[in-house]
C-alpha positions in Angstrom: 9.5 2.7 -32.4 8.1 1.8 -35.8 6.9 -1.7 -36.6 9.8 -2.3 -38.9 12.2 -1.4 -36.4 11.0 -3.9 -34.0 11.4 -6.8 -36.5 15.1 -7.3 -37.1 16.5 -9.6 -39.8 18.5 -12.6 -39.0 22.2 -12.2 -39.6 24.4 -15.0 -41.0 25.4 -16.0 -37.6 21.8 -15.9 -36.5 20.7 -18.2 -39.5 23.5 -20.7 -38.5 22.4 -20.7 -34.9 18.7 -21.2 -35.9 19.5 -24.2 -38.2 21.5 -25.8 -35.5 18.7 -25.1 -33.0 16.1 -26.7 -35.3 18.3 -29.8 -35.2 18.3 -29.8 -31.3 20.8 -27.2 -30.2 19.8 -24.3 -28.1 19.4 -20.7 -28.3 19.6 -18.3 -25.3 18.9 -14.8 -25.9 21.0 -12.4 -24.0 20.5 -8.6 -24.6 19.6 -5.8 -26.9 22.0 -3.2 -28.4 21.5 0.2 -29.9 23.8 2.2 -32.2 23.9 5.2 -34.4 26.4 3.7 -37.0 25.9 2.9 -40.8 26.5 -0.8 -41.6 28.2 -2.1 -44.8 26.6 -5.4 -45.1 23.7 -6.3 -42.9 23.8 -10.0 -43.5 27.5 -10.3 -42.5 27.2 -8.1 -39.4 28.8 -9.5 -36.2 28.4 -6.4 -34.1 26.9 -2.9 -34.4 28.6 -0.4 -36.6 28.7 2.1 -33.7 27.4 0.7 -30.4 26.0 3.2 -28.0 23.8 1.3 -25.4 23.3 -2.3 -24.3 20.0 -3.3 -22.4 19.0 -6.5 -20.8 16.0 -8.5 -21.5 13.1 -8.4 -19.0 10.6 -10.6 -20.4 10.0 -13.1 -23.3 7.1 -15.0 -24.7 7.3 -17.7 -27.2 4.8 -17.7 -30.1 4.3 -19.8 -33.2 7.6 -19.5 -35.1 8.9 -16.4 -33.4 9.9 -15.0 -30.0 8.7 -11.8 -28.4 11.4 -10.3 -26.3 10.8 -7.1 -24.1 13.3 -4.8 -22.7 13.4 -1.5 -20.7 15.6 1.5 -21.0 16.2 4.5 -18.6 18.1 7.5 -19.8 20.0 7.6 -16.5 22.2 4.9 -18.1 23.0 7.0 -21.4 26.2 9.2 -21.1 25.8 10.6 -24.7 22.7 11.4 -26.6 22.0 9.6 -30.0 19.6 8.5 -32.5 18.9 4.8 -32.4 19.3 3.7 -36.1 20.7 0.3 -35.2 19.0 -2.4 -33.2 20.8 -5.7 -32.6 19.6 -8.7 -30.6 22.3 -11.1 -29.3 22.1 -14.8 -28.3 24.3 -17.6 -27.2 24.3 -21.2 -28.5 25.3 -24.4 -26.6 29.0 -23.4 -26.8 28.0 -20.3 -24.5 29.4 -18.0 -27.2 27.5 -14.6 -27.7 26.8 -13.6 -31.2 24.7 -11.1 -33.1 21.5 -13.0 -33.9 19.4 -10.3 -35.6 20.1 -6.8 -36.8 18.0 -3.9 -38.1 19.1 -0.5 -39.5 16.6 2.3 -40.3 16.7 5.9 -40.7 12.9 6.3 -40.6 11.0 7.0 -37.3 14.2 6.6 -35.2 14.1 7.2 -31.4 16.1 9.9 -29.7 17.8 8.7 -26.6 18.8 11.7 -24.5 21.8 11.7 -22.2 21.4 12.1 -18.5 23.3 15.3 -18.7 20.4 16.9 -20.8 18.0 16.8 -17.7 15.6 14.7 -19.6 14.7 11.5 -18.1 13.3 8.9 -20.7 11.8 5.7 -19.8 10.6 3.3 -22.6 9.6 -0.3 -22.7 9.9 -2.0 -26.0 9.3 -5.5 -27.6 11.2 -7.0 -30.4 10.1 -9.8 -32.6 12.8 -12.4 -33.7 12.3 -15.7 -35.8 12.9 -19.1 -34.1 11.1 -21.3 -36.6 10.5 -24.7 -35.1 13.4 -24.5 -32.6 12.3 -26.0 -29.3 15.2 -25.3 -26.9 14.9 -21.5 -26.8 15.1 -19.3 -23.7 16.4 -15.9 -22.6 18.4 -14.4 -19.8 16.1 -12.1 -18.0 17.0 -9.1 -15.7 15.1 -7.5 -13.0 13.5 -4.1 -14.0 11.6 -1.4 -12.2 9.8 -0.5 -15.3 6.0 -0.9 -15.9 4.5 -4.3 -15.2 3.8 -6.3 -18.4 0.3 -7.0 -19.5 0.8 -10.7 -18.9 2.0 -10.1 -15.3 -0.8 -7.7 -14.4 -3.5 -10.2 -15.7 -2.0 -12.9 -13.5 -2.0 -10.5 -10.6 -5.7 -9.6 -11.3 -6.8 -13.3 -11.7 -5.2 -14.1 -8.3 -8.0 -14.4 -5.7 -6.0 -12.6 -3.2 -2.9 -11.2 -4.7 -1.8 -9.2 -1.6 -2.5 -12.0 0.9 -4.8 -9.8 2.8 -6.2 -11.4 5.9 -9.4 -10.8 7.9 -7.3 -9.2 10.7 -5.8 -6.8 8.3 -9.1 -5.2 7.4 -10.8 -5.7 10.8 -13.1 -8.4 9.6 -14.1 -11.5 11.3 -12.4 -14.8 10.2 -14.3 -17.0 7.7 -14.9 -19.7 10.4 -16.0 -17.3 13.2 -19.4 -18.1 15.0 -21.6 -16.5 17.7 -23.2 -18.4 20.6 -26.5 -17.6 22.2 -24.5 -16.3 25.2 -23.3 -13.6 23.1 -26.8 -12.2 22.7 -28.4 -10.4 25.5 -32.1 -9.2 25.5 -32.1 -10.1 21.7 -29.2 -7.6 21.1 -25.9 -8.5 19.7 -23.3 -6.1 21.1 -20.9 -4.0 18.9 -17.9 -5.9 20.5 -19.4 -9.2 18.9 -20.1 -7.6 15.5 -23.6 -6.4 16.2 -25.2 -2.9 16.4 -25.8 -2.9 20.1 -29.4 -1.5 19.7 -32.8 -2.9 18.8 -34.3 -0.3 16.4 -33.4 1.6 13.4 -34.0 4.9 15.3 -31.6 4.0 18.0 -29.0 3.0 15.4 -29.5 6.4 13.6 -29.1 8.2 17.0 -26.0 6.4 17.6 -24.6 7.2 14.3 -25.5 10.8 14.7 -23.7 11.0 18.1 -20.8 9.1 17.2 -20.1 10.4 13.7 -21.8 13.8 13.8 -24.2 12.4 11.1 -27.4 14.4 10.7 -30.8 12.9 10.4 -33.3 13.7 7.6 -35.1 17.1 8.2 -38.8 17.0 9.0 -41.3 18.7 6.8 -44.6 20.0 8.2 -47.6 22.4 8.2 -49.8 23.8 10.8 -52.8 26.2 11.0 -52.6 29.5 13.0 -54.8 30.0 16.0 -54.1 33.6 16.8 -52.4 33.0 20.3 -49.2 34.4 21.4 -46.2 32.0 22.2 -47.8 28.9 20.7 -45.3 25.9 20.7 -45.3 23.6 17.6 -44.3 20.2 19.1 -41.9 18.2 16.9 -40.8 15.5 19.6 -37.2 16.7 19.3 -35.4 19.9 19.6 -34.3 21.1 16.1 -31.0 22.6 15.4 -32.6 24.9 12.7 -36.2 25.9 11.5 -37.3 27.5 8.3 -40.9 28.9 8.5 -43.1 30.4 5.7 -46.7 31.2 5.1 -48.7 28.9 2.6 -47.3 30.8 -0.3 -43.6 30.3 0.8 -43.1 33.9 2.0 -41.2 34.8 5.1 -42.1 38.5 4.8 -44.6 40.7 2.9 -45.6 44.3 2.8 -49.2 43.6 4.2 -48.8 41.1 7.0 -45.3 41.8 7.9 -43.5 38.7 9.2 -45.3 35.4 8.8 -42.1 33.4 9.2 -38.2 33.4 9.2 -35.1 31.3 9.9 -34.2 30.1 13.4 -30.8 28.7 14.0 -29.8 27.3 17.5 -30.6 30.0 20.1 -31.0 32.8 17.4 -34.7 33.3 16.3 -36.1 36.1 14.4 -38.4 39.2 15.2 -40.1 42.1 13.8 -38.0 45.2 12.7 -39.9 47.2 15.3 -38.2 45.1 17.9 -34.4 44.8 18.8 -31.7 42.2 18.4 -32.5 41.0 21.9 -36.1 40.1 20.8 -34.5 37.6 18.4 -32.4 36.0 21.2 -35.0 36.2 24.0 -38.6 35.6 23.6 -41.0 38.6 23.6 -44.7 38.2 22.8 -44.9 41.7 21.2 -41.9 41.3 18.8 -40.6 37.6 18.4 -41.8 35.8 15.4 -40.0 32.6 15.6 -37.7 30.7 18.2 -36.5 27.2 18.8 -37.5 25.8 22.1 -37.2 22.3 23.8 -39.2 19.9 21.8 -40.0 22.0 18.9 -40.4 25.8 18.0 -42.4 28.8 19.2 -44.7 31.1 16.8 -46.6 34.2 17.7 -49.3 36.7 16.8 -49.1 40.4 17.4 -50.6 42.5 14.7 -49.6 46.0 15.5 -46.0 44.9 15.3 -46.5 42.9 12.2 -45.8 39.6 13.8 -47.9 37.0 11.9 -46.5 33.6 12.4 -49.6 32.3 14.2 -52.4 34.4 12.7 -55.8 32.7 13.2 -57.0 30.6 10.2 -53.7 31.1 8.2 -51.7 28.1 7.0 -47.9 27.8 7.4 -45.0 25.4 6.3 -41.9 24.5 8.0 -38.7 22.5 7.7 -37.1 21.5 10.9 -33.5 20.2 10.9 -32.4 17.7 13.6 
């Protein structure tokens, strides 16, 4: 809605109510109304020229000399589509008689309200400014709404230290006043049931995390120098899940030396093309290049079959995954 549309002018009845309110009477705003008629005399209007829709007030905020009223509309309440050219704001005085307090008519930037039969579902939240001068006894009849939360209500929600009344039990945390005694700690270790780790070292904690949550530890990077023997084991202190092996230049194969490295995963190693698939699954001193074994991985040297993962004096790099 345009700014002009949201600032209706006081009617004659509205001016009369405001004057009495500034002298101590009360004003209670009750509803909004929309229509698509054409008025004859705006000031003397006592109702809309062609009323189409009435909406309750969901929120109000008193400012200096005016009141900000908020409403909410859902097109499921509309039986016949219309262009909202008329806006009316209704209020009651101390006599409890409802009257048209303010009215606005415009043909510019009007909103279209589709009927439910059109299949369109319009939801709109709007605010209207009405003048109240120095009147003190001003209120509004509010209705419940499932529309968007107001900025004011949302900020109050955010400012609340615990808006959802969440307890330590809800999130599995210990109460604020909980405490541990010396009897809870055995051998310098606080058990998991008491909120501790249950272990005494980072390595043990990492192993527990890996075993419980299938979390992999960081890979190990290393180098070694070949000694020319067959079936040499490179000890790692753990049995890797996978190993990537290259020569000092990052090659796993070349046209001169054949196979200085390769990739081994689980029980599957790698071998010379002169061998067979079985030589990549079961160690063979003549053909197998790389294979994972307990505590590390095994490398080899057999020149005639181009197996060069442990050639004497040659340097190698590897990455071992836990």
